[in-house]
C-alpha positions in Angstrom: 0.0 0.0 0.0 3.0 2.3 -0.3 2.0 5.8 -1.4 -1.7 5.0 -1.6 -2.5 5.1 2.2 -1.8 8.0 4.6 0.0 5.6 7.0 2.5 4.7 4.3 3.1 7.9 2.4 5.6 8.6 -0.3 8.6 10.3 1.3 10.1 13.2 -0.7 12.8 15.7 0.3 11.1 19.0 1.2 7.7 20.5 0.5 8.6 22.0 -2.9 9.6 18.5 -4.0 6.0 17.3 -3.9 5.4 19.1 -7.2 8.8 17.9 -8.6 7.9 14.3 -7.6 4.5 14.5 -9.2 5.8 16.0 -12.4 8.1 13.0 -12.8 5.6 10.4 -11.7 4.1 8.3 -14.5 1.7 5.4 -14.7 3.3 2.0 -15.0 2.6 2.2 -18.7 4.6 5.5 -18.9 1.7 7.9 -19.3 1.9 11.3 -17.7 -0.5 12.2 -14.9 -2.3 15.3 -13.6 -3.0 16.0 -10.0 -5.0 18.1 -7.6 -3.9 18.7 -4.0 -6.9 17.7 -1.8 -5.4 18.8 1.5 -3.5 17.3 4.4 -4.3 14.4 6.6 -2.8 13.0 9.8 -1.5 9.5 10.4 -0.9 8.1 13.8 2.4 6.5 12.7 3.8 9.6 10.9 5.1 12.8 12.6 3.7 15.8 10.7 0.9 16.0 8.2 0.6 14.0 5.0 -0.3 15.7 1.7 -3.3 14.1 -0.2 -3.2 14.4 -4.0 -6.0 13.1 -6.3 -4.4 11.6 -9.4 -5.9 11.8 -12.9 -5.1 10.5 -16.3 -4.7 13.0 -19.1 -8.4 12.5 -20.0 -9.3 13.7 -16.5 -10.5 10.4 -15.1 -9.5 9.8 -11.5 -6.8 7.1 -11.1 -6.7 7.3 -7.3 -5.0 9.2 -4.5 -1.3 9.4 -3.6 -0.2 10.5 -0.1 3.1 12.3 0.2 5.3 13.2 3.2 7.9 15.8 2.2 11.1 14.0 3.1 12.4 11.5 0.4 11.7 10.0 -3.1 10.3 6.6 -4.0 7.5 5.5 -6.5 4.4 3.6 -5.3 3.4 0.3 -6.9 1.9 0.9 -10.4 4.0 4.1 -11.0 7.6 5.0 -11.8 9.9 8.0 -11.6 11.1 9.1 -15.0 
């Protein structure tokens, strides 16, 4: 459930890198994505808040949500960093 639950968020290095990370994130098929920041959410096992992003394909259909904690980089299952 890495990256798709608030209790196991994607770690990135610093708040500005949320956007850098999302710009580089692709579907497992290599397609670009779009996103919308929904807000923040707490998780009992994480210090600080977790950013919730709704993820869309280029046609505008929702793929799901990705949760990001602004400290490190790693791609969740079904996605890759290009």
